[in-house]
N, CA, C and O atoms as a DFTB+ gen file, in Angstrom:
272 C
 N C O
     1  1      41.034     -34.813      90.906
     2  2      41.228     -33.790      92.065
     3  2      40.651     -34.635      92.929
     4  3      39.713     -35.410      92.742
     5  1      41.533     -34.342      94.267
     6  2      41.417     -34.741      95.819
     7  2      40.905     -33.470      96.339
     8  3      40.945     -32.342      95.847
     9  1      40.316     -33.989      97.669
    10  2      39.817     -32.867      98.376
    11  2      39.036     -33.720      99.861
    12  3      38.336     -34.731      99.923
    13  1      39.435     -32.972     100.700
    14  2      38.883     -33.663     101.821
    15  2      38.723     -32.055     102.652
    16  3      39.362     -31.014     102.811
    17  1      37.160     -32.806     103.100
    18  2      36.120     -31.659     103.561
    19  2      35.929     -32.175     104.891
    20  3      36.131     -33.388     104.931
    21  1      35.543     -31.556     106.216
    22  2      35.665     -31.359     106.916
    23  2      33.764     -31.944     107.660
    24  3      32.848     -31.139     107.488
    25  1      33.593     -32.687     108.063
    26  2      31.824     -33.204     108.085
    27  2      31.039     -33.287     109.495
    28  3      30.616     -34.442     109.447
    29  1      30.717     -32.897     110.382
    30  2      30.030     -32.732     111.757
    31  2      29.281     -33.791     112.079
    32  3      28.494     -33.917     111.140
    33  1      29.103     -34.525     112.777
    34  2      27.893     -35.160     112.696
    35  2      27.918     -36.437     112.399
    36  3      26.810     -36.949     112.565
    37  1      28.817     -37.247     111.986
    38  2      28.831     -38.433     111.554
    39  2      29.477     -38.991     113.043
    40  3      30.273     -38.388     113.762
    41  1      28.921     -40.228     113.246
    42  2      29.480     -40.942     114.199
    43  2      29.217     -42.659     114.552
    44  3      29.370     -43.283     115.602
    45  1      28.690     -43.158     112.983
    46  2      28.370     -44.245     113.301
    47  2      28.564     -44.643     111.836
    48  3      28.604     -43.951     110.818
    49  1      28.719     -46.520     112.110
    50  2      28.773     -46.842     110.431
    51  2      27.603     -46.369     109.304
    52  3      27.773     -46.240     108.091
    53  1      26.393     -46.154     110.062
    54  2      25.666     -45.924     109.172
    55  2      25.787     -44.320     108.561
    56  3      25.427     -44.132     107.399
    57  1      26.364     -43.042     109.473
    58  2      26.372     -42.328     108.919
    59  2      27.757     -42.254     107.673
    60  3      27.799     -41.524     106.683
    61  1      28.636     -43.108     108.064
    62  2      29.522     -43.093     106.674
    63  2      29.038     -43.793     105.492
    64  3      29.725     -43.793     104.470
    65  1      27.794     -44.455     105.548
    66  2      27.636     -44.806     104.461
    67  2      26.515     -44.061     103.553
    68  3      26.148     -44.242     102.392
    69  1      26.178     -43.270     104.430
    70  2      25.010     -42.291     103.991
    71  2      25.945     -41.037     103.158
    72  3      25.506     -40.390     102.207
    73  1      26.999     -40.913     103.619
    74  2      27.464     -39.562     103.364
    75  2      28.584     -40.235     101.823
    76  3      28.556     -39.645     100.743
    77  1      29.273     -41.231     102.005
    78  2      29.997     -42.200     101.102
    79  2      28.700     -42.212      99.980
    80  3      28.599     -41.498      98.983
    81  1      27.613     -43.397     100.534
    82  2      26.897     -43.784      99.188
    83  2      26.238     -42.101      98.206
    84  3      26.251     -42.021      96.978
    85  1      25.651     -40.779      99.304
    86  2      25.374     -39.783      98.923
    87  2      26.358     -38.976      97.633
    88  3      25.901     -38.430      96.629
    89  1      27.535     -39.080      97.948
    90  2      28.798     -38.741      97.179
    91  2      29.074     -39.225      95.632
    92  3      29.203     -38.664      94.544
    93  1      29.095     -40.710      96.178
    94  2      29.306     -41.362      95.148
    95  2      28.121     -41.213      93.846
    96  3      28.420     -41.187      92.652
    97  1      27.161     -41.152      94.231
    98  2      25.709     -40.952      93.387
    99  2      26.281     -39.785      92.795
   100  3      26.344     -39.730      91.566
   101  1      26.787     -38.668      93.627
   102  2      27.276     -37.579      91.887
   103  2      28.122     -37.845      90.653
   104  3      29.123     -38.559      90.617
   105  1      27.669     -37.283      89.816
   106  2      28.545     -37.311      88.465
   107  2      30.013     -36.986      88.835
   108  3      30.327     -36.220      89.746
   109  1      30.601     -37.436      88.290
   110  2      31.925     -37.138      88.369
   111  2      32.819     -38.011      89.561
   112  3      33.864     -38.571      89.228
   113  1      32.399     -38.064      90.734
   114  2      32.992     -38.534      92.115
   115  2      33.268     -39.811      91.262
   116  3      32.644     -40.288      90.314
   117  1      34.255     -40.157      91.817
   118  2      35.161     -41.614      91.424
   119  2      35.139     -42.137      92.996
   120  3      34.906     -43.336      93.153
   121  1      35.339     -41.414      94.033
   122  2      35.485     -42.450      95.323
   123  2      35.559     -41.219      96.167
   124  3      36.187     -40.198      95.888
   125  1      34.487     -41.552      97.759
   126  2      34.535     -41.369      98.744
   127  2      34.587     -41.771     100.009
   128  3      33.587     -42.414     100.328
   129  1      35.582     -41.599     101.070
   130  2      36.424     -42.461     101.927
   131  2      36.014     -41.638     103.372
   132  3      36.797     -40.728     103.647
   133  1      34.936     -41.836     104.280
   134  2      34.909     -41.275     105.518
   135  2      35.505     -41.618     106.455
   136  3      35.590     -42.842     106.561
   137  1      36.169     -40.802     107.529
   138  2      36.983     -41.427     108.483
   139  2      36.569     -40.542     109.922
   140  3      37.157     -39.594     110.442
   141  1      35.364     -41.230     110.316
   142  2      34.524     -40.816     111.548
   143  2      35.404     -40.312     112.804
   144  3      34.897     -39.688     113.735
   145  1      36.818     -40.656     112.736
   146  2      37.025     -40.239     114.376
   147  2      37.506     -38.706     114.166
   148  3      37.241     -37.747     114.892
   149  1      38.423     -38.731     112.766
   150  2      38.488     -37.171     112.056
   151  2      37.817     -36.443     111.856
   152  3      38.250     -35.292     111.897
   153  1      36.363     -36.654     111.520
   154  2      35.281     -36.169     111.471
   155  2      35.438     -35.539     109.797
   156  3      34.836     -34.501     109.521
   157  1      36.426     -36.367     108.548
   158  2      36.770     -35.508     107.659
   159  2      36.105     -36.722     106.537
   160  3      35.709     -37.807     106.965
   161  1      36.064     -36.437     105.376
   162  2      35.774     -37.264     104.033
   163  2      36.841     -36.869     103.098
   164  3      37.280     -35.723     103.009
   165  1      37.192     -37.773     102.477
   166  2      38.406     -37.409     101.697
   167  2      37.383     -38.121     100.168
   168  3      36.679     -39.129     100.101
   169  1      37.737     -37.027      99.085
   170  2      36.795     -37.357      98.134
   171  2      37.614     -37.270      96.723
   172  3      38.185     -36.239      96.368
   173  1      37.601     -38.605      95.883
   174  2      38.515     -37.888      94.764
   175  2      37.424     -37.936      93.403
   176  3      36.809     -38.875      92.897
   177  1      37.488     -36.584      93.097
   178  2      36.267     -36.477      91.570
   179  2      37.102     -35.332      90.325
   180  3      38.146     -34.680      90.323
   181  1      36.208     -35.508      89.563
   182  2      36.479     -35.009      88.130
   183  2      36.159     -33.599      88.389
   184  3      34.987     -33.572      88.763
   185  1      36.535     -32.702      88.370
   186  2      36.516     -30.541      88.531
   187  2      35.342     -30.448      87.260
   188  3      34.303     -29.788      87.289
   189  1      35.858     -31.347      86.113
   190  2      34.490     -30.689      85.226
   191  2      33.583     -31.124      85.514
   192  3      32.640     -30.539      84.982
   193  1      33.241     -32.067      86.249
   194  2      31.856     -32.798      86.252
   195  2      31.379     -32.242      87.171
   196  3      30.247     -31.871      86.861
   197  1      31.761     -31.839      88.658
   198  2      31.616     -32.079      89.669
   199  2      32.091     -31.073      90.951
   200  3      33.046     -31.472      91.617
   201  1      31.505     -29.880      91.293
   202  2      31.934     -29.079      92.331
   203  2      31.893     -29.504      93.976
   204  3      31.357     -30.480      94.500
   205  1      32.718     -28.317      94.631
   206  2      32.681     -28.930      95.883
   207  2      31.351     -28.200      96.570
   208  3      31.204     -28.504      97.753
   209  1      30.579     -27.490      96.143
   210  2      29.562     -26.936      96.295
   211  2      28.350     -27.899      96.222
   212  3      27.560     -27.934      97.166
   213  1      28.158     -28.785      94.985
   214  2      27.331     -30.145      94.854
   215  2      27.873     -31.028      96.234
   216  3      26.953     -31.543      96.869
   217  1      28.954     -31.209      96.649
   218  2      29.605     -31.932      97.176
   219  2      28.983     -31.628      98.681
   220  3      28.546     -32.491      99.443
   221  1      29.017     -30.822      98.825
   222  2      28.631     -29.957     100.477
   223  2      27.080     -30.413     100.428
   224  3      26.733     -31.239     101.273
   225  1      26.191     -29.975      99.574
   226  2      24.998     -30.111      99.223
   227  2      24.363     -31.219      99.555
   228  3      23.297     -31.313     100.164
   229  1      25.337     -32.423      98.960
   230  2      24.774     -34.049      99.063
   231  2      24.886     -34.713     100.162
   232  3      24.459     -35.810     100.522
   233  1      25.874     -33.456     100.936
   234  2      26.208     -34.059     102.698
   235  2      25.633     -33.968     103.723
   236  3      25.417     -34.731     104.664
   237  1      25.237     -32.325     103.328
   238  2      23.748     -31.867     103.753
   239  2      22.590     -32.149     103.766
   240  3      21.901     -31.970     104.771
   241  1      22.123     -32.655     102.644
   242  2      21.175     -33.055     101.939
   243  2      20.632     -34.534     103.442
   244  3      19.477     -34.638     103.856
   245  1      21.908     -35.498     103.971
   246  2      21.551     -36.496     104.482
   247  2      21.859     -35.747     105.973
   248  3      22.095     -36.496     106.921
   249  1      21.862     -34.454     106.170
   250  2      21.324     -33.972     107.407
   251  2      22.884     -33.904     108.197
   252  3      22.893     -34.040     109.421
   253  1      23.929     -33.734     107.608
   254  2      25.065     -33.549     108.329
   255  2      25.743     -31.802     107.995
   256  3      25.272     -31.045     107.146
   257  1      26.662     -31.554     108.705
   258  2      27.037     -29.968     108.697
   259  2      28.468     -30.281     107.442
   260  3      28.847     -31.452     107.435
   261  1      28.885     -29.739     106.886
   262  2      30.479     -29.322     106.137
   263  2      30.843     -27.950     106.474
   264  3      30.335     -26.889     106.112
   265  1      31.964     -28.229     107.347
   266  2      32.382     -27.134     107.322
   267  2      33.549     -26.149     106.023
   268  3      34.722     -26.505     106.128
   269  1      33.420     -25.586     105.461
   270  2      34.433     -24.858     104.884
   271  2      35.759     -25.067     104.581
   272  3      36.418     -24.176     104.044
């Protein structure tokens, strides 16, 4: 399944790596692609293993806000 999350506060390559890294650590996430200009993250995941709340939590732990 694919989902796009709106993430506030990502401004640089470090932000991109933090968010992508945090998401890819989650069991069930196969891909995470940050678009800094749009403030969006495209996530490809197995919904039987991980849910959107877990992904939001992982991003928020990195210090960014996720809009539902």
